[in-house]
C-alpha positions in Angstrom: -43.7 -7.6 -12.8 -41.9 -4.3 -13.4 -38.9 -4.3 -15.7 -36.8 -2.1 -13.5 -35.0 -4.9 -11.4 -33.7 -6.5 -14.7 -32.8 -3.1 -16.0 -30.9 -2.2 -12.9 -28.9 -5.4 -13.1 -28.0 -4.9 -16.8 -27.1 -1.3 -16.1 -24.8 -2.3 -13.2 -23.1 -4.9 -15.3 -22.6 -2.5 -18.1 -21.1 0.2 -15.9 -18.8 -2.3 -14.1 -17.5 -3.6 -17.5 -16.8 0.0 -18.7 -15.3 1.1 -15.3 -12.0 2.8 -15.8 -8.9 1.1 -14.3 -8.2 4.1 -12.1 -11.7 3.9 -10.6 -11.1 0.2 -9.8 -7.9 1.2 -8.0 -9.9 3.7 -5.9 -12.7 1.1 -5.2 -10.1 -1.5 -4.0 -8.1 0.8 -1.8 -8.9 1.4 1.8 -7.4 2.9 4.9 -6.5 0.7 7.9 -6.3 2.1 11.5 -4.5 0.5 14.4 -6.6 1.4 17.4 -6.2 1.0 21.2 -8.8 1.2 24.0 -9.2 4.7 25.3 -11.8 4.6 28.1 -15.0 3.5 26.5 -13.8 4.3 23.0 -11.3 3.0 20.5 -8.6 5.6 19.6 -6.7 5.3 16.3 -2.9 5.5 16.9 -1.5 4.5 13.5 -2.5 4.5 9.9 -1.7 2.2 7.0 -3.0 1.7 3.5 -4.6 -1.5 2.3 -6.7 -3.1 -0.4 -9.7 -5.4 -0.6 -9.1 -8.8 -2.1 -12.7 -9.8 -1.7 -15.8 -8.8 0.4 -14.3 -10.2 3.7 -10.5 -9.8 3.4 -8.0 -6.9 3.2 -4.3 -6.9 2.7 -2.2 -4.3 4.6 1.0 -3.6 6.6 1.0 -5.8 9.8 3.1 -3.6 12.0 1.0 -0.4 11.5 -2.4 -2.1 11.9 -1.8 -4.9 14.3 1.4 -4.6 16.2 2.0 -3.1 19.6 2.5 0.6 20.5 5.8 1.7 22.1 4.0 1.4 25.5 3.3 -2.3 24.7 -0.5 -1.8 24.0 -1.9 -4.2 21.4 -3.5 -2.5 18.4 -6.8 -3.7 17.0 -7.2 -3.3 13.2 -10.2 -1.3 11.8 -10.8 -1.0 8.0 -12.2 2.3 7.0 -14.0 2.6 3.7 -16.9 4.9 2.7 -18.7 5.7 5.9 -17.9 2.4 7.6 -15.4 1.4 10.2 -15.2 -2.4 10.2 -13.3 -4.3 12.9 -11.0 -7.1 11.6 -8.5 -9.7 12.7 -5.3 -11.2 11.3 -5.7 -14.5 9.6 -2.3 -14.7 7.8 1.0 -12.9 8.0 4.0 -13.2 5.7 7.2 -11.7 4.4 7.4 -8.0 3.7 5.3 -7.4 6.8 2.1 -8.3 4.8 -1.0 -9.5 6.6 -4.4 -10.6 5.5 -7.3 -9.3 7.7 -10.7 -10.9 7.9 -13.5 -8.4 8.3 -16.4 -8.8 10.8 -18.8 -7.8 8.1 -18.8 -7.8 4.3 -17.8 -4.8 2.1 -18.5 -4.3 -1.6 -15.8 -5.9 -3.7 -15.3 -7.1 -7.3 -12.2 -9.1 -6.3 -8.6 -8.5 -7.5 -6.1 -9.8 -10.0 -2.5 -10.2 -8.9 0.3 -9.7 -11.4 3.5 -11.6 -10.4 6.9 -9.9 -10.7 7.8 -12.0 -13.8 5.3 -10.0 -15.8 6.8 -6.6 -14.8 8.2 -4.5 -17.6 10.7 -1.7 -17.1 9.2 1.7 -18.0 5.6 0.5 -17.6 3.3 3.0 -15.8 2.4 2.1 -12.1 -0.2 3.7 -9.9 -0.8 4.4 -6.2 -3.9 5.6 -4.5 -3.2 8.5 -2.1 -5.5 9.5 0.8 -5.0 13.2 1.6 -6.0 14.6 4.9 -8.7 16.7 3.1 -10.4 16.1 -0.2 -11.0 13.0 -2.3 -8.5 10.2 -2.7 -6.4 10.5 -5.8 -4.3 8.2 -8.1 -0.7 9.1 -8.6 1.4 7.7 -11.4 5.0 6.6 -11.7 7.2 4.4 -13.8 8.5 1.0 -13.0 12.3 1.1 -13.0 13.3 -2.4 -12.0 12.5 -5.5 -10.0 15.5 -6.4 -7.8 16.5 -9.2 -5.4 17.9 -7.6 -2.3 20.2 -9.5 0.0 18.4 -10.7 3.2 15.1 -9.5 1.9 12.9 -12.6 1.2 10.7 -11.1 -1.5 11.5 -9.2 -4.8 11.5 -5.5 -4.4 9.9 -3.3 -7.1 11.6 0.1 -7.7 9.6 2.9 -9.3 9.7 6.6 -9.7 7.3 8.4 -7.4 5.0 11.3 -8.1 4.4 11.9 -4.4 6.8 12.4 -1.4 5.0 9.9 0.8 3.0 6.7 0.6 0.8 4.8 3.0 2.6 1.5 3.8 0.5 -1.5 2.9 -1.3 0.2 0.1 -1.3 -1.4 -3.4 0.9 -0.7 -6.3 -1.1 -1.1 -9.5 -0.3 -1.5 -13.2 -2.3 0.3 -15.8 -4.8 -2.5 -16.1 -5.8 -2.3 -12.5 -3.9 -5.4 -11.5 -2.0 -5.4 -8.2 1.8 -5.8 -8.6 3.1 -4.9 -5.2 2.6 -3.7 -1.6 4.1 -0.2 -1.0 6.8 0.1 1.6 8.3 3.6 1.3 9.2 6.6 -0.8 12.6 8.2 -0.6 14.1 10.9 -2.9 11.3 10.5 -5.5 11.9 6.8 -5.6 9.2 4.3 -4.5 9.9 0.8 -3.2 7.2 -1.9 -3.0 7.3 -5.6 -2.1 6.4 -7.8 -5.1 3.1 -9.6 -4.7 4.5 -13.0 -5.6 4.2 -14.8 -2.3 0.8 -13.3 -1.4 -1.2 -15.7 -3.5 0.1 -18.6 -1.3 -0.9 -16.6 1.8 -4.4 -15.9 0.4 -4.8 -19.6 -0.3 -3.9 -20.5 3.3 -6.4 -17.9 4.5 -9.1 -19.5 2.2 -9.2 -16.5 -0.1 -9.5 -16.7 -3.9 -7.6 -14.3 -6.1 -7.1 -14.2 -9.9 -3.6 -14.2 -11.4 -2.9 -12.2 -14.5 -2.2 -14.3 -17.6 0.2 -11.9 -19.2 1.9 -8.5 -19.0 -0.3 -5.4 -18.9 0.1 -3.6 -22.3 -2.1 -0.6 -21.4 -0.4 2.8 -21.4 -0.8 5.6 -18.9 -3.4 7.3 -21.1 -5.4 4.1 -21.5 -5.6 3.4 -17.8 -8.7 5.6 -17.7 -10.6 2.8 -19.5 -8.1 0.1 -20.3 -8.2 -3.6 -19.5 -8.9 -4.0 -15.8 -8.5 -6.7 -13.3 -11.2 -8.8 -14.6 -10.0 -9.2 -18.2 -6.9 -10.3 -20.1 -4.3 -7.8 -19.4 -2.9 -7.6 -22.9 -6.3 -7.3 -24.7 -6.7 -3.5 -25.0 -8.5 -3.4 -28.4 -7.8 -0.9 -31.3 -7.2 2.8 -30.4 -10.0 5.3 -31.2 -9.7 7.4 -34.3 -9.1 11.2 -34.1 -12.8 12.0 -33.7 -12.8 10.0 -30.4 -15.3 7.4 -31.7 -14.9 3.9 -33.0 -17.0 0.9 -34.1 -17.7 -1.4 -31.1 -15.4 -4.5 -31.1 -15.2 -7.7 -29.1 -17.0 -7.5 -25.7 -17.9 -3.9 -26.4 -20.9 -5.1 -28.4 -22.4 -6.4 -25.1 -22.4 -2.9 -23.6 -23.6 -1.5 -26.9 -26.6 -3.8 -27.0 -27.4 -3.2 -23.4 -27.2 0.6 -23.7 -29.4 0.5 -26.8 -32.0 -1.4 -24.8 -31.7 1.2 -22.0 -32.3 3.9 -24.5 -35.5 2.2 -25.7 -36.7 1.5 -22.1 -35.9 5.1 -21.0 -38.8 6.4 -23.2 -41.3 4.2 -21.4 -43.2 6.2 -18.9 -42.8 3.8 -16.0 -38.9 3.5 -16.4 -37.7 6.8 -17.7 -37.2 8.4 -14.3 -35.7 5.2 -12.8 -33.1 5.1 -15.6 -32.1 8.7 -15.2 -31.9 8.3 -11.4 -29.6 5.2 -11.7 -27.3 6.9 -14.2 -26.9 10.2 -12.3 -26.4 8.4 -9.0 -23.7 6.2 -10.4 -21.9 9.1 -12.0 -21.6 11.2 -8.8 -18.0 11.8 -7.7 -16.7 9.6 -4.9 -16.8 11.5 -1.6 -13.9 11.6 0.8 -14.7 9.1 3.6 -15.6 10.9 6.9 -13.3 10.5 9.9 -13.5 7.1 11.8 -16.1 7.0 14.5 -13.4 6.3 17.1 -11.3 9.3 15.9 -8.3 9.6 13.6 -4.7 9.2 14.9 -4.0 12.3 17.1 -0.5 13.8 16.8 1.3 13.8 20.1 4.4 15.8 21.0 7.3 13.3 20.7 11.0 12.9 21.0 13.4 11.1 18.6 14.4 7.6 19.6 15.6 4.3 18.3 13.9 1.1 19.3 15.9 -2.2 19.3 14.0 -4.9 17.4 16.4 -7.8 17.5 19.8 -8.6 19.1 21.4 -7.2 22.2 19.2 -4.1 22.4 15.9 -5.8 21.5 13.0 -4.0 23.3 15.2 -1.1 24.4 14.3 2.5 23.6 17.4 4.7 23.0 17.0 8.5 22.8 18.6 10.1 19.8 20.2 13.5 20.2 21.6 16.1 17.9 25.2 15.0 18.7 26.1 11.7 17.1 25.5 8.4 18.9 28.3 5.9 17.9 27.5 2.2 17.6 30.3 -0.2 18.0 32.1 -2.8 20.1 34.9 -0.5 21.4 33.7 1.4 24.4 36.5 3.8 24.1 35.0 5.2 20.8 31.4 4.1 21.0 28.6 5.3 23.3 26.2 2.5 22.3 28.5 -0.5 23.0 27.9 -4.0 21.7 29.3 -7.1 23.5 32.6 -8.5 22.3 30.9 -11.6 20.9 28.9 -9.4 18.4 31.4 -10.3 15.7 29.4 -8.7 12.9 29.7 -5.3 14.5 32.8 -3.3 14.0 34.6 -1.5 16.8 33.4 1.8 15.4 30.5 0.8 13.2 28.1 3.6 12.4 26.8 7.0 13.7 23.2 8.2 14.3 22.0 11.7 15.1 18.8 13.8 15.0 18.5 16.8 12.6 15.9 19.0 14.2 15.9 21.5 11.3 14.8 18.9 8.7 13.0 16.6 11.2 15.0 13.6 10.1 17.3 10.9 11.6 20.7 10.8 10.0 22.5 7.4 9.7 26.1 7.1 8.5 28.3 4.0 8.1 31.8 4.7 9.5 33.7 2.2 7.3 32.5 -0.9 9.0 33.6 -4.3 7.8 30.2 -6.0 7.5 28.2 -2.9 6.6 25.1 -0.9 7.7 21.9 -1.9 5.9 18.4 -0.4 5.4 15.4 -2.7 5.8 15.3 -3.1 2.0 18.8 -4.6 2.1 20.5 -1.6 0.6 24.0 -1.2 2.0 25.0 2.3 3.0 28.1 3.8 1.4 30.6 4.6 4.1 30.9 8.3 4.8 27.7 9.2 3.0 25.0 10.1 5.6 21.4 9.0 4.8 18.3 10.8 6.0 15.6 8.6 7.4 12.3 9.1 9.1 10.2 7.6 11.9 9.3 4.1 11.0 12.4 3.4 8.9 14.4 0.4 9.9 18.0 -0.7 9.6 20.4 -3.4 10.8 24.0 -3.4 11.8 26.4 -6.1 10.4 23.6 -8.6 9.9 19.9 -9.0 10.7 20.6 -10.1 14.3 21.0 -6.5 15.3 17.9 -4.6 14.0 16.6 -1.1 14.9 13.7 1.2 14.1 13.6 5.0 14.3 10.6 6.3 16.2 9.1 9.4 17.6 8.2 8.6 21.2 6.3 10.5 23.9 
């Protein structure tokens, strides 16, 4: 019997144990396409981020992967990782528009560790995996600013500084140990918002999925995230820092890797294993290639017009074109051109104004001094007289959650 199978197993275990936290973030992160039937092919029409919780399950944003298009067509979710496009189905949905997808075939996964919001620490580094249109996926870093409870939002919201001007909804927000602390929702003015992961563990349990929970806060720093404690270990056990030379005596579990590597060095000099060891090491160290485009085609930009879609209330299911001149929402038809019924008591006579800014490519929402307020989907109440720029996909509600809308770019 040749020693290589055992050698390969030991090598894989050693490399996995020494894997940097940022690499674990990249390995867990995936893209999720919402696709519709287009003749004999499936065509991607929306894109979200997501993360593997085990070999058969992915967490992502439900509306982007599995909702309906503006034309009422049902989307089918496909998880794209490496060179694979794997069809999936929803097995659980919960607050914050989180869903758990079950994959039709298994993908490689080392599992995840969830860090509840009670372990969050202000100022700790947080990380998000970005998938650019071209090139390899990258990891961007920010700082956790606060965990807040927002009125009418059923889960805690994590606020963090953002290094990027955009984020894929449904992607994971990580701590420096590689633990998942939130599901990203949006980026606005260099501030990032994510729904805390707290209630996901119950959802995973209902879906029959096992996930680890972090035992304590992550104490790794941003500089340590390249090789700090990952999802599989105790978050607070980072070990002593290296000396100025960059070397230190092995400690704790590092002795396991040290012994295995010493064995590999001995076996590498054996004629029948030398080439196999070199091949395994060089293959593992190759950079991660950017996944190719899905077989069914990526989302194709289509010329669109600004609009507002009613999600709940009197205008639910109605698409309302938005123009450069303001559209006034309110109960008084003498001053409002999107008029609510007299029994909409939470809506003021002249509640808020909406317009399209073609130069900046944004929707502009302004509260006009309403009694019950105009709110973003996060629960933030707009300050009267201070316009807020929003983008396609952003949601808001008027007076209360009975009257909800979403900005969209429609054909």
